[in-house]
C-alpha positions in Angstrom: -9.3 -2.4 -6.5 -10.0 -5.8 -7.6 -7.9 -8.8 -7.6 -8.0 -9.3 -11.1 -6.2 -6.0 -11.9 -3.7 -6.6 -9.0 -2.9 -10.0 -10.5 -2.2 -8.4 -14.3 -0.1 -5.9 -12.8 3.8 -6.1 -12.9 5.7 -7.1 -9.1 7.2 -3.6 -9.3 4.1 -1.9 -9.8 2.7 -3.9 -7.0 5.3 -2.4 -4.8 4.6 0.9 -6.1 0.8 0.4 -5.3 1.4 -1.0 -1.8 3.4 2.1 -0.7 0.5 4.2 -2.2 -1.8 2.1 -0.2 -0.1 2.5 3.0 0.3 6.3 2.7 -3.7 6.4 1.5 -4.3 4.5 5.0 -2.0 6.9 7.0 -3.9 9.7 5.6 -7.4 8.2 6.4 -6.2 7.1 10.1 -4.8 10.9 10.5 -8.6 12.1 9.4 -10.3 9.7 11.5 -8.3 11.1 14.5 -9.7 14.8 13.7 -12.7 13.6 12.8 -12.8 14.9 9.1 -13.1 11.5 7.9 -16.8 11.5 5.6 -16.9 7.7 5.3 -15.3 5.2 8.0 -15.7 2.4 5.5 -13.1 3.8 3.8 -10.0 2.3 6.3 -11.7 -1.1 6.0 -11.7 -0.8 2.0 -8.0 0.1 2.2 -6.8 -2.4 4.8 -8.6 -5.1 2.2 -6.7 -3.5 -0.9 -3.5 -3.5 1.3 -4.1 -7.2 1.7 -4.9 -8.0 -1.7 -1.5 -6.3 -3.0 0.0 -8.9 0.1 -1.7 -11.9 -1.4 -1.1 -11.5 -5.4 2.5 -11.0 -4.1 2.8 -14.0 -1.9 1.0 -16.1 -4.6 3.8 -15.1 -6.5 6.6 -16.4 -4.2 8.2 -13.4 -3.3 9.8 -12.8 -0.1 11.2 -10.3 1.9 8.3 -8.2 0.5 8.7 -5.5 4.0 12.3 -5.1 3.6 11.5 -4.3 -0.2 9.2 -1.7 1.0 11.5 0.2 3.3 14.4 0.0 0.8 12.3 1.8 -1.5 11.0 4.3 1.2 14.6 5.0 1.9 15.4 5.4 -1.6 12.3 8.0 -2.1 13.0 10.0 1.2 17.1 10.2 -0.1 15.6 11.5 -3.6 13.7 14.2 -1.7 16.7 15.2 0.1 15.3 14.3 3.5 
């Protein structure tokens, strides 16, 4: 994902994207452990995309990014009934 695209997104959409990217990175790591990852460069790309989202959020002066992520994750878990 390009930084320009991220800068055009709203903050709440960026937090959602950050959550999606983290889950994707988790899935990629699981595939790497089980040796089913076809392209190891996907891990690097996912990490860079996460860093880009963090960069845009920090440029906007957001604080407590991690806390907000934990809150959103807790809400999602609660809605699923977990």
